[in-house]
PAZAPA-4460 file (N, C-alpha, C; in steps of 0.05 Angstrom, whole numbers, plus 32768, in hexadecimal, padded with zeros to 4 digits):
% residues 274
    n_x    n_y    n_z   ca_x   ca_y   ca_z    c_x    c_y    c_z   seq   type   mol
   8C63   8C56   8F1F   8C5E   8C3B   8F2A   8C4E   8C2B   8F16     1      M     A
   8C53   8C10   8F15   8C43   8BFF   8F03   8C2A   8BF7   8F11     2      H     A
   8C14   8BF8   8F02   8BFA   8BF2   8F0D   8BEB   8BE1   8EF8     3      F     A
   8BEF   8BC7   8EF9   8BE3   8BB6   8EE5   8BEF   8BBD   8ECA     4      G     A
   8BDF   8BC3   8EB6   8BE8   8BCA   8E9B   8BF0   8BE7   8E99     5      E     A
   8BEC   8BF6   8EAE   8BF2   8C13   8EAD   8C0B   8C1A   8EBD     6      F     A
   8C17   8C30   8EB6   8C2C   8C3C   8EC7   8C21   8C57   8ED0     7      E     A
   8C1F   8C5B   8EEA   8C14   8C73   8EF6   8C2A   8C83   8F03     8      L     A
   8C2C   8C9C   8EFB   8C42   8CAE   8F05   8C36   8CC8   8F0F     9      T     A
   8C36   8CCC   8F2A   8C2E   8CE6   8F34   8C43   8CFB   8F2D    10      P     A
   8C3A   8D11   8F22   8C4B   8D27   8F1B   8C47   8D3D   8F30    11      L     A
   8C54   8D54   8F2B   8C51   8D6A   8F3E   8C52   8D84   8F2E    12      L     A
   8C3F   8D96   8F34   8C40   8DB1   8F29   8C46   8DC5   8F40    13      D     A
   8C55   8DBC   8F53   8C5C   8DCE   8F69   8C49   8DCD   8F80    14      G     A
   8C4B   8DE2   8F91   8C3B   8DE4   8FA9   8C2D   8DFF   8FAA    15      Y     A
   8C17   8E00   8FB9   8C0A   8E1A   8FBD   8BFD   8E19   8FD9    16      F     A
   8BF2   8E2F   8FE1   8BE6   8E31   8FFC   8BC9   8E3A   8FFA    17      R     A
   8BB8   8E2D   900A   8B9C   8E35   900D   8B95   8E38   902A    18      L     A
   8B81   8E47   9030   8B78   8E4B   904B   8B71   8E31   9058    19      D     A
   8B7C   8E2B   906F   8B77   8E11   907C   8B5B   8E0E   9084    20      G     A
   8B4E   8E23   908D   8B32   8E21   9095   8B20   8E19   907D    21      G     A
   8B26   8E25   9066   8B17   8E1F   904D   8B1C   8E02   9045    22      A     A
   8B34   8DF8   9049   8B3A   8DDC   9041   8B2D   8DC8   9053    23      M     A
   8B27   8DCF   906C   8B1B   8DBB   907E   8AFF   8DC2   9088    24      F     A
   8AF3   8DD7   907E   8AD7   8DDC   9083   8AD1   8DDF   90A1    25      G     A
   8ABF   8DCF   90AB   8AB6   8DD2   90C6   8AC8   8DC5   90DB    26      V     A
   8ADD   8DB8   90D2   8AF0   8DAC   90E4   8B00   8DC2   90F3    27      V     A
   8B01   8DC2   910D   8B0F   8DD7   911C   8B2D   8DD7   9116    28      P     A
   8B39   8DEF   9117   8B55   8DF2   9111   8B66   8DE2   9124    29      K     A
   8B5D   8DDF   913D   8B6D   8DD0   9151   8B71   8DB3   9148    30      T     A
   8B5F   8DA9   9137   8B62   8D8E   912D   8B72   8D8D   9113    31      L     A
   8B6B   8D9E   90FF   8B78   8D9B   90E5   8B95   8DA5   90E5    32      W     A
   8B9C   8DB9   90F7   8BB7   8DC3   90F6   8BCC   8DAF   9100    33      E     A
   8BC3   8D9A   910D   8BD5   8D84   9115   8BDF   8D75   90FD    34      K     A
   8BCF   8D74   90E8   8BD6   8D65   90D0   8BE1   8D78   90BA    35      R     A
   8BD7   8D91   90BB   8BDF   8DA4   90A6   8BE5   8DBF   90B2    36      A     A
   8BFD   8DC4   90BC   8C04   8DDD   90C9   8C00   8DF5   90B7    37      P     A
   8BF5   8E0A   90C2   8BEF   8E22   90B2   8C05   8E37   90B6    38      A     A
   8C08   8E48   90A2   8C1B   8E5F   90A4   8C0D   8E76   90B2    39      D     A
   8C1B   8E8D   90B2   8C10   8EA4   90C0   8BF8   8EB1   90B2    40      D     A
   8BF2   8EA7   909A   8BDA   8EB0   908C   8BC4   8E9A   908C    41      R     A
   8BC8   8E86   909D   8BB5   8E70   90A1   8BB4   8E5E   9088    42      N     A
   8BC9   8E5E   9078   8BC9   8E4D   9060   8BD9   8E33   9065    43      R     A
   8BD0   8E1E   9059   8BDE   8E04   905A   8BEB   8DFE   903F    44      I     A
   8C00   8DEF   903F   8C0E   8DE7   9027   8C00   8DD0   9019    45      V     A
   8BFB   8DD2   8FFF   8BEF   8DBD   8FF0   8BFF   8DB8   8FD6    46      M     A
   8C01   8D9F   8FCE   8C0E   8D98   8FB5   8BFA   8D9A   8F9E    47      G     A
   8C05   8D99   8F86   8BF4   8D96   8F6E   8C01   8D7F   8F5F    48      M     A
   8BF2   8D68   8F5F   8BFE   8D4F   8F55   8BED   8D44   8F3E    49      R     A
   8BF1   8D4D   8F25   8BE4   8D3F   8F0F   8BEE   8D22   8F0D    50      P     A
   8BDF   8D11   8F00   8BE6   8CF5   8EFD   8BEB   8CEE   8EE0    51      L     A
   8C02   8CE3   8EDA   8C09   8CD9   8EC0   8C02   8CBC   8EBE    52      L     A
   8BF1   8CB5   8EAA   8BE9   8C99   8EA7   8BF3   8C8F   8E8C    53      V     A
   8C05   8C7B   8E8D   8C0F   8C6E   8E75   8C01   8C54   8E71    54      R     A
   8BF3   8C52   8E5B   8BE4   8C39   8E53   8BE5   8C37   8E35    55      G     A
   8BCF   8C30   8E29   8BCE   8C30   8E0C   8BD1   8C4C   8E01    56      E     A
   8BC9   8C60   8E11   8BCD   8C7C   8E09   8BD9   8C8A   8E21    57      R     A
   8BE5   8CA1   8E1C   8BF3   8CB0   8E31   8BDF   8CC6   8E3B    58      L     A
   8BD8   8CC4   8E54   8BC4   8CD6   8E5F   8BCE   8CE5   8E77    59      M     A
   8BC5   8CFE   8E7A   8BCC   8D0E   8E91   8BB1   8D16   8E9E    60      L     A
   8BAF   8D12   8EB8   8B98   8D1A   8EC7   8B9F   8D33   8ED7    61      I     A
   8B91   8D49   8ED0   8B96   8D64   8EDB   8BB2   8D6E   8ED4    62      D     A
   8BB7   8D87   8ED9   8BD0   8D93   8ED0   8BDA   8DA9   8EE3    63      A     A
   8BD1   8DAA   8EFC   8BDA   8DBE   8F0E   8BD0   8DDA   8F07    64      G     A
   8BDE   8DEE   8F12   8BD5   8E0A   8F0F   8BE2   8E18   8EF7    65      A     A
   8BF8   8E0C   8EED   8C06   8E1A   8ED7   8C13   8E33   8EE0    66      G     A
   8C1B   8E44   8ECC   8C2B   8E5C   8ED3   8C1F   8E76   8EC9    67      D     A
   8C05   8E76   8EC5   8BF8   8E8E   8EBB   8BEF   8EA2   8ED1    68      K     A
   8BF1   8E9A   8EEA   8BE8   8EAB   8F00   8BF7   8EC6   8F01    69      M     A
   8BE9   8EDC   8F07   8BF7   8EF5   8F0B   8C05   8EF6   8F26    70      D     A
   8C15   8F0A   8F2A   8C25   8F0C   8F43   8C13   8F0D   8F5C    71      A     A
   8BFD   8F1B   8F5B   8BEC   8F1E   8F72   8BE0   8F02   8F7A    72      K     A
   8BD7   8EF3   8F66   8BCB   8ED9   8F6B   8BE1   8EC6   8F75    73      S     A
   8BF9   8EC8   8F69   8C0E   8EB6   8F71   8C15   8EBB   8F8F    74      A     A
   8C14   8ED4   8F98   8C19   8EDA   8FB4   8C02   8ECF   8FC6    75      D     A
   8BE9   8ED3   8FBD   8BD3   8ECA   8FCD   8BD4   8EAC   8FD2    76      I     A
   8BDC   8E9D   8FBD   8BDC   8E80   8FBF   8BF8   8E75   8FC6    77      Y     A
   8C0C   8E86   8FC9   8C26   8E7D   8FD2   8C32   8E68   8FC0    78      G     A
   8C31   8E6B   8FA6   8C3A   8E56   8F94   8C58   8E51   8F96    79      F     A
   8C60   8E38   8F96   8C7C   8E2F   8F95   8C7D   8E1A   8F7F    80      D     A
   8C84   8E23   8F66   8C84   8E10   8F4F   8CA0   8E0B   8F45    81      R     A
   8CB3   8E0A   8F57   8CCE   8E03   8F4F   8CCE   8DE7   8F43    82      A     A
   8CBE   8DD5   8F50   8CB9   8DBA   8F44   8C9E   8DBC   8F36    83      E     A
   8C9E   8DC1   8F1C   8C85   8DC5   8F0E   8C7F   8DAF   8EFA    84      N     A
   8C69   8DB1   8EEC   8C61   8D9B   8EDA   8C75   8D96   8EC3    85      L     A
   8C80   8DAC   8EB9   8C94   8DA8   8EA4   8CAC   8D98   8EAE    86      D     A
   8CB5   8D9E   8EC6   8CCC   8D90   8ED2   8CC5   8D73   8ED7    87      V     A
   8CAE   8D6E   8EE3   8CA8   8D52   8EEB   8CA0   8D41   8ED4    88      T     A
   8C93   8D4D   8EBF   8C8E   8D3E   8EA6   8CA8   8D35   8E99    89      L     A
   8CBB   8D48   8E98   8CD5   8D42   8E8C   8CE3   8D2C   8E9C    90      A     A
   8CE1   8D2D   8EB6   8CED   8D19   8EC7   8CE1   8CFD   8EC2    91      R     A
   8CC7   8CFD   8EBA   8CB9   8CE4   8EB4   8CBE   8CDB   8E97    92      A     A
   8CCE   8CEB   8E88   8CD5   8CE4   8E6D   8CC0   8CEA   8E59    93      G     A
   8CAF   8CFD   8E5E   8C98   8D03   8E4C   8C99   8D21   8E44    94      V     A
   8C96   8D26   8E2A   8C94   8D41   8E20   8C77   8D49   8E1F    95      A     A
   8C70   8D62   8E23   8C54   8D6B   8E22   8C45   8D62   8E09    96      P     A
   8C52   8D63   8DF2   8C45   8D5C   8DD9   8C40   8D3E   8DD6    97      D     A
   8C4A   8D2E   8DE8   8C44   8D11   8DE8   8C2A   8D0A   8DF5    98      E     A
   8C1F   8D1C   8E06   8C06   8D17   8E14   8BEF   8D15   8E00    99      I     A
   8BE0   8CFF   8E02   8BCA   8CFB   8DEF   8BAF   8D02   8DFA   100      E     A
   8BAB   8CFF   8E14   8B92   8D05   8E22   8B98   8D15   8E3B   101      I     A
   8B89   8D2B   8E3F   8B8B   8D3A   8E58   8B6F   8D39   8E64   102      V     A
   8B6C   8D2D   8E7B   8B53   8D29   8E88   8B50   8D3C   8EA0   103      L     A
   8B3A   8D4C   8EA0   8B36   8D5F   8EB6   8B24   8D53   8ECC   104      A     A
   8B2E   8D52   8EE4   8B1C   8D4B   8EFA   8B07   8D60   8EFD   105      S     A
   8B0F   8D79   8EFC   8AFD   8D90   8EFB   8B0F   8DA8   8EF2   106      H     A
   8B03   8DC0   8EF1   8B11   8DD6   8EE4   8B19   8DED   8EF7   107      L     A
   8B1C   8DE7   8F11   8B27   8DFB   8F23   8B44   8E00   8F1B   108      H     A
   8B4E   8E18   8F22   8B68   8E22   8F17   8B7F   8E10   8F1F   109      F     A
   8B7E   8E03   8F37   8B94   8DF3   8F40   8B94   8DD7   8F33   110      D     A
   8B81   8DD2   8F22   8B80   8DB9   8F13   8B82   8DBD   8EF5   111      H     A
   8B77   8DD4   8EEC   8B75   8DD9   8ECF   8B87   8DEF   8EC5   112      A     A
   8B95   8DFE   8ED7   8BA5   8E14   8ECF   8BBB   8E0C   8EBB   113      G     A
   8BC5   8DF3   8EBE   8BDA   8DEA   8EAC   8BD0   8DDF   8E91   114      G     A
   8BB6   8DE0   8E8D   8BAB   8DD7   8E73   8BB3   8DE9   8E5C   115      F     A
   8BB7   8E03   8E63   8BBF   8E16   8E4E   8BD8   8E25   8E57   116      T     A
   8BE5   8E31   8E43   8BFE   8E40   8E48   8BFC   8E5A   8E38   117      I     A
   8C08   8E6F   8E43   8C09   8E89   8E35   8C23   8E8B   8E26   118      R     A
   8C22   8E8F   8E0C   8C3A   8E92   8DFB   8C47   8EAD   8E00   119      D     A
   8C5F   8EB1   8DF5   8C6D   8ECA   8DF8   8C5E   8EE2   8DED   120      A     A
   8C4D   8EDD   8DD9   8C3D   8EF3   8DCE   8C22   8EF7   8DDD   121      D     A
   8C1E   8EE9   8DF3   8C07   8EED   8E03   8BEF   8EDB   8DFC   122      G     A
   8BF1   8ECB   8DE8   8BDB   8EBA   8DDF   8BDA   8EA1   8DF1   123      V     A
   8BC2   8E9A   8DFB   8BBF   8E82   8E0B   8BB7   8E6B   8DF9   124      V     A
   8BC6   8E55   8DFB   8BC0   8E3D   8DEA   8BC2   8E24   8DFB   125      R     A
   8BB9   8E0D   8DF0   8BBB   8DF4   8DFE   8BD8   8DED   8E04   126      P     A
   8BDE   8DE4   8E1C   8BF9   8DDC   8E24   8C01   8DC2   8E15   127      T     A
   8BEE   8DAF   8E14   8BF4   8D95   8E08   8BE8   8D94   8DEC   128      F     A
   8BF8   8D9B   8DD9   8BEE   8DA1   8DBE   8BE3   8D89   8DAF   129      R     A
   8BEC   8D70   8DB6   8BE2   8D59   8DA8   8BCB   8D4B   8DB7   130      A     A
   8BC3   8D57   8DCD   8BAF   8D49   8DDF   8B93   8D52   8DD9   131      A     A
   8B80   8D3F   8DDF   8B64   8D46   8DE2   8B5F   8D4A   8E00   132      R     A
   8B50   8D5E   8E07   8B4A   8D65   8E22   8B2E   8D5B   8E29   133      Y     A
   8B2C   8D49   8E3C   8B13   8D3D   8E43   8B07   8D4A   8E5C   134      V     A
   8AF0   8D56   8E59   8AE4   8D67   8E6E   8AC6   8D60   8E71   135      I     A
   8ABD   8D5F   8E8A   8AA0   8D5B   8E8F   8A91   8D72   8E84   136      S     A
   8A7C   8D6D   8E75   8A6C   8D82   8E69   8A5F   8D93   8E7F   137      R     A
   8A55   8D86   8E95   8A49   8D95   8EAA   8A5D   8DA7   8EB8   138      G     A
   8A76   8D9E   8EBC   8A8B   8DAE   8EC8   8A91   8DC6   8EB6   139      E     A
   8A91   8DC1   8E9C   8A96   8DD7   8E89   8A81   8DED   8E8C   140      W     A
   8A68   8DE5   8E8D   8A52   8DF8   8E90   8A55   8E08   8EAA   141      E     A
   8A5C   8DFB   8EC0   8A60   8E09   8ED9   8A78   8E1C   8ED8   142      D     A
   8A8D   8E13   8ECB   8AA6   8E23   8ECA   8AA2   8E3B   8EB8   143      A     A
   8A92   8E39   8EA4   8A8E   8E4F   8E91   8A77   8E61   8E9A   144      T     A
   8A69   8E59   8EAF   8A53   8E6A   8EBA   8A56   8E6A   8ED8   145      H     A
   8A6C   8E75   8EE3   8A71   8E74   8F00   8A5E   8E87   8F0F   146      P     A
   8A5B   8E82   8F28   8A4B   8E93   8F39   8A5C   8E9E   8F50   147      H     A
   8A50   8EAD   8F62   8A5F   8EBA   8F77   8A6F   8EA6   8F89   148      E     A
   8A65   8E8E   8F8C   8A72   8E7B   8F9E   8A8A   8E6E   8F92   149      R     A
   8A8A   8E6A   8F78   8AA0   8E5A   8F6C   8AB1   8E6A   8F58   150      N     A
   8AAB   8E83   8F52   8ABA   8E90   8F3D   8AD8   8E94   8F43   151      R     A
   8ADF   8E95   8F5D   8AFB   8E98   8F64   8B0D   8E81   8F5C   152      A     A
   8B00   8E6A   8F57   8B10   8E51   8F50   8B11   8E4C   8F32   153      S     A
   8B01   8E5B   8F22   8B00   8E56   8F05   8B0D   8E6D   8EF6   154      Y     A
   8B1F   8E67   8EE4   8B2C   8E7B   8ED3   8B29   8E73   8EB6   155      F     A
   8B1A   8E82   8EA6   8B13   8E7A   8E8B   8B2C   8E74   8E79   156      A     A
   8B42   8E82   8E7F   8B5A   8E7F   8E6E   8B65   8E62   8E71   157      E     A
   8B5D   8E54   8E85   8B67   8E38   8E89   8B59   8E24   8E77   158      N     A
   8B41   8E2A   8E6D   8B32   8E16   8E5E   8B23   8E20   8E46   159      Y     A
   8B1A   8E39   8E45   8B0D   8E43   8E2D   8B1E   8E41   8E14   160      V     A
   8B38   8E48   8E16   8B49   8E45   8DFD   8B4A   8E28   8DF3   161      P     A
   8B45   8E14   8E04   8B45   8DF9   8DFA   8B2D   8DF4   8DE8   162      L     A
   8B16   8DFF   8DEF   8AFF   8DFC   8DDF   8B02   8E0C   8DC5   163      H     A
   8B0E   8E23   8DC6   8B13   8E33   8DAE   8B26   8E25   8D9B   164      E     A
   8B38   8E15   8DA6   8B4B   8E06   8D96   8B3F   8DEC   8D8B   165      A     A
   8B27   8DE5   8D94   8B1A   8DCD   8D8B   8B26   8DB3   8D95   166      G     A
   8B31   8DB3   8DAE   8B3E   8D9B   8DB8   8B30   8D8F   8DD0   167      V     A
   8B17   8D98   8DD6   8B08   8D8E   8DED   8AF4   8D78   8DE5   168      V     A
   8AF4   8D63   8DF4   8AE0   8D4E   8DF2   8ACF   8D4E   8E0B   169      D     A
   8AB6   8D54   8E09   8AA5   8D54   8E20   8A9A   8D39   8E27   170      F     A
   8A97   8D33   8E40   8A8C   8D19   8E49   8A76   8D1F   8E5D   171      I     A
   8A64   8D0C   8E5F   8A4E   8D0D   8E72   8A4B   8CF3   8E81   172      E     A
   8A49   8CF4   8E9C   8A46   8CDC   8EAB   8A60   8CCC   8EAC   173      G     A
   8A5D   8CB2   8EB3   8A74   8CA0   8EB5   8A7B   8C95   8E9A   174      D     A
   8A94   8C99   8E91   8A9D   8C90   8E77   8AB9   8C84   8E7A   175      V     A
   8AC0   8C74   8E66   8ADC   8C6A   8E64   8AEB   8C7D   8E52   176      E     A
   8AFF   8C8A   8E5E   8B0E   8C9E   8E4F   8B24   8C91   8E3E   177      V     A
   8B31   8C7E   8E49   8B47   8C70   8E3B   8B43   8C52   8E3F   178      A     A
   8B4C   8C42   8E2D   8B4A   8C25   8E31   8B55   8C1D   8E4C   179      P     A
   8B4D   8C07   8E51   8B56   8BFC   8E6A   8B42   8C03   8E80   180      G     A
   8A86   8D45   8F85   8A78   8D54   8F96   8A83   8D6E   8F9D   181      G     A
   8A9E   8D6D   8F95   8AAC   8D86   8F9B   8A9F   8D9C   8F8A   182      H     A
   8A9D   8D97   8F70   8A8C   8DA6   8F5F   8A77   8D93   8F56   183      T     A
   8A62   8D9C   8F49   8A4C   8D89   8F42   8A56   8D73   8F30   184      R     A
   8A6A   8D7A   8F1F   8A73   8D66   8F0B   8A91   8D5F   8F0F   185      F     A
   8A9A   8D61   8F27   8AB5   8D58   8F2E   8AB8   8D3B   8F28   186      H     A
   8ACE   8D33   8F1B   8AD2   8D17   8F13   8AE7   8D0A   8F24   187      Q     A
   8AE1   8CF2   8F2E   8AF4   8CE1   8F3B   8AFC   8CCC   8F26   188      V     A
   8B16   8CC8   8F21   8B1F   8CB7   8F0B   8B28   8C9C   8F17   189      V     A
   8B1D   8C87   8F0C   8B26   8C6C   8F14   8B35   8C5F   8EFD   190      T     A
   8B4A   8C50   8F05   8B5B   8C42   8EF2   8B5A   8C25   8EFB   191      I     A
   8B50   8C13   8EEA   8B4D   8BF7   8EF1   8B5E   8BE6   8EDF   192      E     A
   8B6C   8BD3   8EEB   8B7E   8BC2   8EDC   8B84   8BA9   8EEC   193      S     A
   8B81   8B92   8EDF   8B88   8B78   8EEB   8B7D   8B75   8F07   194      E     A
   8B64   8B7C   8F0A   8B56   8B79   8F24   8B5C   8B8D   8F39   195      G     A
   8B6C   8BA1   8F32   8B73   8BB6   8F46   8B67   8BD1   8F3D   196      K     A
   8B63   8BE3   8F50   8B57   8BFD   8F4B   8B68   8C13   8F57   197      T     A
   8B6E   8C27   8F47   8B7B   8C3F   8F51   8B67   8C56   8F4D   198      A     A
   8B68   8C69   8F5F   8B54   8C7F   8F5F   8B63   8C9A   8F61   199      V     A
   8B5F   8CAB   8F4E   8B69   8CC7   8F4F   8B52   8CD7   8F5B   200      F     A
   8B53   8CDD   8F75   8B3C   8CE8   8F83   8B39   8D06   8F80   201      A     A
   8B4D   8D14   8F76   8B4B   8D31   8F72   8B42   8D3E   8F8C   202      A     A
   8B2D   8D4F   8F8B   8B26   8D5E   8FA2   8B11   8D50   8FB4   203      D     A
   8B0B   8D37   8FAF   8AFB   8D28   8FC2   8B0C   8D22   8FDB   204      L     A
   8B25   8D1A   8FD6   8B39   8D17   8FEC   8B52   8D26   8FE4   205      F     A
   8B52   8D41   8FE7   8B69   8D50   8FDD   8B82   8D49   8FEC   206      P     A
   8B80   8D43   9006   8B98   8D3B   9015   8B91   8D22   9025   207      T     A
   8BA5   8D15   9031   8BA0   8CFD   9040   8B8F   8D03   9059   208      T     A
   8B90   8D1C   9063   8B80   8D23   907B   8B62   8D21   9074   209      A     A
   8B5B   8D24   905B   8B3F   8D24   9053   8B32   8D09   9051   210      H     A
   8B41   8CF3   9058   8B35   8CD9   9058   8B22   8CD7   9070   211      V     A
   8B24   8CE8   9084   8B10   8CEA   9099   8AF6   8CF4   908C   212      D     A
   8AE1   8CE5   908D   8AC9   8CEB   907D   8ABE   8D07   9081   213      V     A
   8ABD   8D12   909A   8AB1   8D2C   909D   8AC4   8D43   9096   214      P     A
   8ADD   8D3D   9090   8AF0   8D52   9089   8AEC   8D5A   906C   215      W     A
   8ADB   8D6E   9067   8AD2   8D76   904D   8AD9   8D94   9049   216      I     A
   8AE3   8D9B   9032   8AEB   8DB7   902C   8AD3   8DC9   902D   217      M     A
   8AD7   8DE2   9036   8AC3   8DF7   9035   8ABD   8DFF   9018   218      A     A
   8AD0   8DF8   9006   8ACC   8DFE   8FEA   8AB7   8DED   8FDD   219      Y     A
   8AB1   8DD6   8FE9   8A9D   8DC4   8FDE   8A82   8DD1   8FDC   220      D     A
   8A76   8DD0   8FC4   8A5C   8DDC   8FC1   8A45   8DC9   8FCA   221      L     A
   8A4C   8DAF   8FCC   8A38   8D9B   8FD3   8A42   8D89   8FE9   222      Y     A
   8A47   8D94   9001   8A54   8D85   9016   8A46   8D6C   9020   223      P     A
   8A2C   8D6C   9020   8A1D   8D55   902A   8A20   8D3E   9016   224      M     A
   8A1F   8D45   8FFC   8A23   8D30   8FE7   8A40   8D25   8FE9   225      E     A
   8A53   8D37   8FEE   8A6F   8D2F   8FF2   8A72   8D1C   900A   226      T     A
   8A64   8D23   9020   8A65   8D13   9038   8A5C   8CF7   9032   227      L     A
   8A45   8CF4   9025   8A3A   8CDA   901F   8A4C   8CCA   900D   228      E     A
   8A57   8CD7   8FF8   8A68   8CC9   8FE6   8A82   8CC0   8FF4   229      F     A
   8A8D   8CD2   9004   8AA6   8CCB   9012   8AA2   8CB3   9024   230      K     A
   8A8B   8CB2   9032   8A85   8C9C   9044   8A85   8C82   9035   231      R     A
   8A78   8C81   901E   8A77   8C68   900E   8A93   8C62   9003   232      R     A
   8AA0   8C76   8FF9   8ABA   8C72   8FEB   8ACF   8C67   8FFF   233      F     A
   8AD1   8C74   9016   8AE6   8C6B   9029   8AE2   8C4E   9031   234      V     A
   8AC9   8C46   9036   8AC4   8C2A   903C   8ACC   8C17   9025   235      R     A
   8AC5   8C20   900D   8ACC   8C10   8FF5   8AEA   8C0F   8FF1   236      E     A
   8AF7   8C25   8FF4   8B14   8C27   8FF0   8B23   8C15   9004   237      A     A
   8B1A   8C14   901C   8B26   8C03   9031   8B22   8BE5   902A   238      I     A
   8B09   8BDF   9024   8B02   8BC2   901F   8B0E   8BB7   9006   239      D     A
   8B11   8BC8   8FF1   8B1A   8BBF   8FD7   8B37   8BC7   8FD2   240      R     A
   8B44   8BD4   8FE5   8B60   8BDC   8FE3   8B66   8BEC   8FCA   241      E     A
   8B57   8C02   8FC7   8B5D   8C15   8FB2   8B77   8C24   8FB7   242      Y     A
   8B87   8C28   8FA2   8B9E   8C3A   8FA4   8B94   8C56   8F9E   243      L     A
   8B96   8C68   8FB1   8B8A   8C83   8FAE   8BA0   8C97   8FAA   244      V     A
   8B9D   8CA8   8F96   8BB0   8CBE   8F91   8BA5   8CD8   8F9D   245      F     A
   8BB5   8CE6   8FAD   8BAD   8CFE   8FBB   8BB9   8D16   8FAD   246      F     A
   8BA9   8D24   8F9E   8BB4   8D39   8F8C   8BC0   8D50   8F9B   247      E     A
   8BB7   8D57   8FB2   8BC1   8D6F   8FC0   8BD1   8D6A   8FD9   248      H     A
   8BD5   8D52   8FE0   8BE5   8D4D   8FF8   8C02   8D56   8FF3   249      D     A
   8C0E   8D66   9005   8C29   8D6F   9000   8C3F   8D5A   9002   250      P     A
   8C38   8D43   900F   8C4D   8D2F   9013   8C46   8D14   9007   251      R     A
   8C2D   8D0B   900A   8C25   8CF0   9001   8C16   8CF2   8FE7   252      I     A
   8C22   8CE5   8FD2   8C15   8CE5   8FB8   8C00   8CCF   8FB5   253      A     A
   8C04   8CB8   8FC2   8BF2   8CA2   8FBF   8BF4   8C8F   8FD6   254      A     A
   8BDF   8C81   8FDC   8BDF   8C6D   8FF1   8BC5   8C5E   8FF3   255      G     A
   8BC4   8C4C   9006   8BAC   8C3C   900B   8B9E   8C46   9024   256      Y     A
   8B84   8C48   9023   8B75   8C4F   903B   8B71   8C36   904C   257      I     A
   8B7B   8C37   9064   8B78   8C21   9077   8B66   8C2A   908E   258      R     A
   8B61   8C18   90A1   8B50   8C1E   90B7   8B5C   8C14   90D1   259      E     A
   8B5B   8C24   90E6   8B65   8C1C   9100   8B53   8C27   9115   260      K     A
   8B48   8C16   9126   8B35   8C1E   913B   8B1E   8C2E   9130   261      N     A
   8B15   8C26   9118   8AFE   8C33   910C   8B04   8C4E   90FE   262      G     A
   8B1D   8C56   90FD   8B25   8C6F   90F0   8B36   8C6A   90D7   263      R     A
   8B30   8C77   90C1   8B41   8C73   90A9   8B5B   8C82   90AB   264      P     A
   8B6F   8C77   909F   8B89   8C85   909C   8B95   8C7C   9082   265      Y     A
   8BAB   8C89   9079   8BB7   8C83   9060   8BD2   8C75   9064   266      V     A
   8BD6   8C5F   9057   8BF0   8C51   9056   8BFD   8C5B   903C   267      E     A
   8C12   8C6B   903F   8C1F   8C78   9028   8C2D   8C63   9016   268      A     A
   8C2A   8C66   8FFC   8C39   8C56   8FE9   8C4D   8C67   8FDA   269      V     A
   8C45   8C7F   8FD3   8C56   8C92   8FC5   8C56   8CAC   8FD5   270      L     A
   8C6E   8CB5   8FDD   8C6F   8CCE   8FEC   8C89   8CDC   8FE6   271      S     A
   8C8B   8CF5   8FEF   8CA4   8D04   8FEB   8CBC   8CF8   8FF9   272      N     A
   8CB6   8CE6   900B   8CCC   8CD9   901A   8CD7   8CC1   900C   273      D     A
   8CCA   8CB9   8FF5   8CD3   8CA0   8FE8   8CDD   8CA6   8FCC   274      K     A
***
């Protein structure tokens, strides 16, 4: 879709499943299962939707889980990657070697797994060979020094080979990457053009159900900070009509947050039905 001077294209690296209780934290299952039905292992379906940004430079935000997972992990997470990043990039008319910037919202496996690829000889290398990978320095430190609470989400093979290849640019704080709470250093990406704002919310709002402010993942390490940020962001997104991209929603890729009777909801703009 055209967005001012940019063209924004939600891609897909397939679907996977995570425990519904973990995805909705303290929200009772009787509430969340109405929006996200669980399977017999209590898992809900989630998409992996990297965002392709065409502007002065060609940028990819996140890259899904990739295909390096072993069979046991693939079963645990119920991966369905028939529609994967290679397929959807090709459908968008882009070859991997054309990507100039790869921006990481954070380095959890379902966002950064596609940053690297394992060759036939077993060597792991950058997937996007012409790209610079832009990563928060704080997130890098956390990912390379995981603890008991977060180590299940970080896999060194997804990002350490990037540093070894010399293709990482570290950033700190708010920066302009290209012209124009979940983890401590999770990044929300804003794209501003011609007076309009689009937001790639990553795991701040993984699905449209999470626009309800208290609906916060149990994976969040800083839930109270997330709560406060969400409260401010939802109000701002409604008032200023931000176009929000939902990275993990299985059906809705993007939409506007609206309000009815004091409750937020999402007016879909891009979905699997369109």
